[in-house]
C-alpha positions in Angstrom: 32.7 -9.6 -54.2 34.0 -7.8 -51.5 32.4 -4.7 -52.5 29.3 -6.4 -52.7 29.7 -8.0 -48.8 30.4 -4.5 -47.8 27.4 -3.0 -49.4 25.4 -5.9 -48.2 26.4 -5.4 -44.3 26.0 -1.2 -44.6 22.3 -2.1 -45.7 21.8 -4.6 -42.8 23.6 -1.7 -40.3 21.2 1.2 -41.8 18.3 -1.0 -42.0 18.0 -2.5 -38.3 15.6 -5.1 -37.3 12.5 -4.5 -35.3 12.5 -4.7 -31.6 12.9 -7.6 -30.2 13.0 -7.6 -26.4 13.8 -10.3 -24.0 11.5 -8.9 -21.7 7.3 -9.5 -21.9 7.2 -6.2 -19.6 7.1 -4.0 -22.7 4.0 -5.1 -23.7 0.7 -3.8 -21.8 -1.7 -5.5 -20.2 -5.3 -5.0 -19.4 -7.2 -6.4 -16.5 -11.0 -6.9 -17.3 -11.9 -7.2 -13.5 -11.3 -4.0 -12.8 -10.7 -2.1 -16.1 -7.0 -1.1 -15.7 -3.8 -2.1 -17.2 0.1 -2.8 -16.3 3.0 -2.3 -18.2 6.9 -1.6 -18.2 8.8 -1.2 -14.8 5.6 -1.8 -13.4 4.5 -5.2 -14.8 8.1 -6.5 -14.8 8.2 -6.2 -10.9 4.4 -7.2 -10.7 5.2 -10.5 -12.6 8.8 -11.0 -11.0 7.5 -10.6 -7.2 4.5 -12.8 -6.8 1.9 -10.9 -9.4 -1.7 -11.7 -8.6 -2.2 -13.2 -5.1 0.5 -11.0 -3.5 -0.7 -7.5 -5.2 -4.2 -8.1 -6.3 -5.9 -5.9 -9.2 -5.0 -2.8 -10.1 -7.0 -0.1 -8.7 -5.8 3.1 -11.1 -3.7 3.8 -14.0 -0.1 5.6 -13.2 -0.4 9.1 -12.2 1.8 11.3 -10.2 1.9 11.6 -6.6 4.7 12.9 -4.3 6.6 14.0 -7.3 6.7 10.3 -8.7 4.8 7.6 -11.0 2.4 5.0 -8.4 0.0 2.8 -9.0 -2.3 1.8 -6.5 -3.2 -2.2 -6.4 -5.6 -4.2 -4.2 -3.0 -4.7 -1.5 0.1 -2.5 -2.6 1.2 1.2 -4.3 4.2 1.0 -6.9 6.1 3.7 -6.6 8.6 4.0 -9.8 12.1 5.7 -8.8 13.4 7.0 -11.7 16.5 8.6 -9.9 17.6 5.1 -8.6 15.7 2.9 -11.6 13.6 0.6 -9.5 10.5 -0.1 -8.4 9.5 0.5 -4.7 6.3 -1.1 -3.0 5.4 1.7 -0.9 4.4 1.6 2.7 1.3 1.5 3.2 1.4 -1.2 6.1 3.1 1.8 8.0 0.2 4.0 7.6 -2.4 0.9 8.3 -0.5 0.2 11.2 -0.5 4.0 13.0 -3.8 3.1 14.0 -3.0 0.3 16.1 0.5 1.7 17.5 -0.4 1.4 21.1 -1.3 -2.5 21.2 1.9 -4.0 22.8 2.2 -6.1 19.7 4.1 -3.0 18.1 6.6 -2.5 21.3 10.1 -3.8 20.1 11.2 -7.1 21.6 14.4 -7.1 24.2 15.4 -10.5 22.6 15.1 -12.5 20.0 12.5 -15.3 20.7 13.2 -18.8 19.8 12.9 -20.3 16.5 12.3 -17.0 14.9 13.9 -15.0 12.7 14.6 -11.6 14.4 15.0 -8.2 12.7 17.0 -5.7 14.9 15.8 -2.9 12.4 12.8 -2.6 14.1 12.7 -4.9 16.9 10.0 -7.5 15.9 10.8 -11.4 14.7 9.1 -13.6 11.9 7.7 -16.8 12.8 5.3 -20.2 12.1 3.2 -20.0 8.8 3.8 -15.9 8.5 7.6 -16.3 8.0 7.5 -19.2 5.4 4.9 -16.8 3.5 7.2 -13.9 4.3 10.2 -15.6 2.6 8.6 -17.6 0.1 6.9 -14.9 -1.7 9.4 -11.9 -2.3 10.8 -11.2 1.4 12.2 -7.6 2.2 11.7 -5.9 -1.3 7.9 -6.7 -1.1 6.6 -6.7 2.4 9.2 -4.9 4.1 10.9 -5.3 8.0 8.2 -6.6 10.3 6.6 -3.8 12.3 4.8 -6.0 15.0 4.2 -9.3 16.5 1.1 -11.5 15.1 -2.1 -10.1 17.2 -5.7 -10.2 16.9 -7.9 -7.7 15.8 -11.5 -7.4 14.7 -11.8 -7.8 11.2 -14.4 -5.9 8.4 -16.8 -8.3 9.5 -16.5 -8.0 13.5 -14.5 -11.4 13.3 -11.3 -11.7 15.8 -8.3 -12.4 12.6 -4.6 -12.9 13.5 -2.5 -10.5 11.8 0.9 -9.0 11.6 2.1 -5.7 10.0 5.1 -5.1 8.0 6.5 -2.0 6.1 4.5 -2.8 3.1 1.7 -5.1 3.8 -0.6 -7.1 6.5 -0.5 -10.3 6.9 -3.5 -12.1 7.8 -4.4 -16.1 9.5 -7.5 -17.8 7.7 -7.4 -21.1 8.9 -10.7 -22.0 7.5 -9.0 -21.8 3.8 -7.3 -24.4 1.8 -3.4 -24.6 3.0 -2.1 -22.4 0.2 -4.4 -19.7 0.9 -4.2 -19.6 4.8 -2.0 -16.8 4.9 -3.4 -13.4 2.9 -2.6 -10.0 2.8 -5.0 -7.1 3.5 -6.7 -4.9 0.8 -4.4 -1.9 2.0 -4.6 -0.5 -1.8 -8.4 -0.3 -1.5 -8.0 1.2 2.3 -5.7 4.3 1.5 -7.9 4.6 -1.7 -11.1 5.2 0.7 -9.2 7.5 2.7 -7.0 9.5 -0.1 -8.7 9.4 -3.0 -6.9 9.2 -6.4 -7.5 11.7 -9.3 -10.6 10.8 -10.3 -9.5 10.4 -14.4 -6.8 7.7 -12.6 -9.7 5.7 -11.3 -12.2 5.8 -14.2 -11.6 1.8 -15.9 -10.1 1.9 -19.5 -11.0 -0.1 -22.3 -7.8 -0.7 -23.8 -4.0 -1.4 -22.7 -2.6 1.1 -25.0 -3.6 3.8 -22.4 -0.8 2.2 -19.7 1.1 5.4 -18.6 -0.6 7.3 -20.8 -0.8 10.6 -18.7 3.1 10.2 -18.3 5.0 8.7 -21.2 6.4 10.9 -23.8 4.6 10.5 -27.1 6.9 12.9 -29.7 9.9 14.4 -29.7 10.6 17.6 -32.1 13.4 19.7 -32.0 12.2 22.7 -34.2 15.7 24.7 -35.7 16.5 21.2 -37.1 13.4 19.7 -38.2 13.7 16.6 -36.0 10.1 15.4 -35.2 9.2 12.0 -34.9 6.7 9.8 -32.5 8.0 8.1 -29.5 6.7 4.9 -27.8 7.5 2.9 -24.6 8.9 -0.9 -25.3 10.2 -3.4 -23.9 13.9 -3.7 -23.5 16.9 -6.2 -24.1 19.3 -5.8 -21.0 22.8 -5.3 -22.3 21.2 -4.8 -26.1 20.4 -1.6 -27.7 16.8 -2.5 -29.7 15.3 0.4 -30.7 11.9 -0.2 -33.0 12.5 0.6 -36.7 10.1 3.6 -37.7 10.1 5.5 -34.3 12.4 6.7 -31.2 11.9 4.5 -28.1 11.3 5.6 -24.6 13.5 3.0 -22.4 11.3 2.0 -19.7 13.8 0.2 -17.3 16.1 3.4 -16.8 14.2 6.1 -18.3 12.5 9.1 -16.1 9.5 10.8 -17.5 8.6 14.1 -18.1 8.1 16.3 -14.7 9.7 13.7 -12.1 13.7 13.2 -11.2 15.3 10.7 -13.6 16.8 10.5 -16.8 14.4 10.3 -19.8 15.9 8.2 -22.3 14.9 8.3 -26.0 16.4 6.2 -28.7 16.2 6.3 -32.6 18.0 5.0 -35.6 19.7 7.2 -38.7 20.7 6.4 -42.0 17.1 5.3 -44.1 13.9 7.0 -45.0 11.9 8.7 -43.2 12.4 11.7 -40.8 13.2 9.9 -37.1 16.8 11.2 -36.0 18.7 11.7 -39.3 18.9 15.5 -38.5 19.9 15.0 -34.9 23.9 15.3 -35.5 23.2 19.4 -36.7 21.9 19.6 -33.1 23.6 22.7 -31.0 24.2 23.4 -27.4 20.8 25.7 -26.8 18.4 24.2 -29.1 14.6 23.9 -27.6 13.1 20.4 -27.8 9.7 19.8 -27.2 8.7 16.4 -25.6 5.2 15.8 -25.8 2.8 14.3 -22.6 -0.6 13.8 -22.9 -1.2 16.1 -25.2 1.2 18.9 -24.1 4.5 19.8 -24.6 7.5 19.9 -21.9 10.1 22.0 -23.2 13.6 21.2 -23.0 17.1 23.4 -23.7 20.1 21.4 -24.8 23.6 21.5 -22.1 25.4 19.0 -23.6 26.1 17.4 -27.1 29.0 14.5 -27.1 30.1 11.2 -29.1 30.9 7.8 -27.3 31.5 4.4 -27.9 28.4 1.9 -27.5 30.0 0.3 -24.6 29.8 3.6 -22.7 26.1 3.0 -21.0 26.9 5.3 -18.6 24.4 7.7 -20.4 22.0 5.9 -19.7 22.2 5.6 -15.9 19.8 7.2 -13.9 20.3 10.9 -12.7 19.3 12.7 -9.4 17.4 15.3 -11.2 14.8 15.3 -14.2 17.5 15.0 -17.6 16.3 14.4 -21.1 19.0 11.9 -23.2 18.3 11.7 -26.8 20.3 8.6 -28.5 21.5 7.9 -32.1 24.3 6.2 -34.2 27.1 8.3 -36.0 28.1 8.6 -38.4 26.0 7.8 -40.7 26.7 5.1 -43.0 29.4 3.5 -40.1 27.7 3.7 -37.5 30.4 2.9 -34.9 29.5 5.5 -32.3 26.7 7.3 -30.4 25.3 11.0 -30.4 24.2 11.7 -27.3 22.3 15.2 -26.4 21.8 16.1 -23.0 19.0 18.6 -21.9 17.4 20.3 -19.6 13.4 21.1 -18.5 13.2 24.7 -18.8 11.5 26.2 -15.4 8.4 27.9 -16.9 7.1 25.1 -19.2 
């Protein structure tokens, strides 16, 4: 009986359950209103920080700009900083505010006004409906610090409009609207794209959510010397747990970098069952070539380090300041008590 139970335990370990992430962000979605997708770290941030009323619809697919993945929305630009493992909203407010820099509203205040929140970082304050909206809808991570006091400007319809500029947004006062919609955000994402067009392919509408991050995410990994050749998917993630799809390797989106930019590109896969995934990975050696396919092209890496750690040594998932490829599987086969970690660096001419 004990032998049967032991064998059953080995089978359960060797044939893990399919991925079951505790966040919906691993599932891409398509906004048919603009024909663009939303997924992974950007979807998690979008949902958490207010979604459609705050950021608007996506206007592009994800592409590389200034060395990092970005995506434009009607009211914002999302930036994936893999070296920090976080999403930041781009400073489109600073860009748009430059046209009004000589206005008196941008002069820092000498003292904090009464009945207002004062931000010494920029010398400006928040009060009234704009203050309530700022605190209620994400605050600093979403809008940044105020860059001006409220002032009237002429809107696109030739009408005066009370506005206030922030690092990442422009607040607009629309008193004719129902109370919930009296504070709206300016379409700074649209304004930026009109002045700085994105790559044409990134602005073309798509028909399937499956193409989310298609130009950046790895889709295959190969180690020719040892015969590793496996599909890679980008999936959801259960924080604090190892969730890997049963029949493929997985690219972990919350902490992963992307080929061609700084950050830790983490790809994990199972061993110990039929099919070629990472069963051969324990045979890898320093100096081996690893090929990662992105958008139909291969990026070359060379193995710099091979080590074994305990399952709770999650430092191997941590962000890196430079581009690093990390392959992970369980060892030894049949026991699975440790994690095999392969670290590789990009080849300069790849």
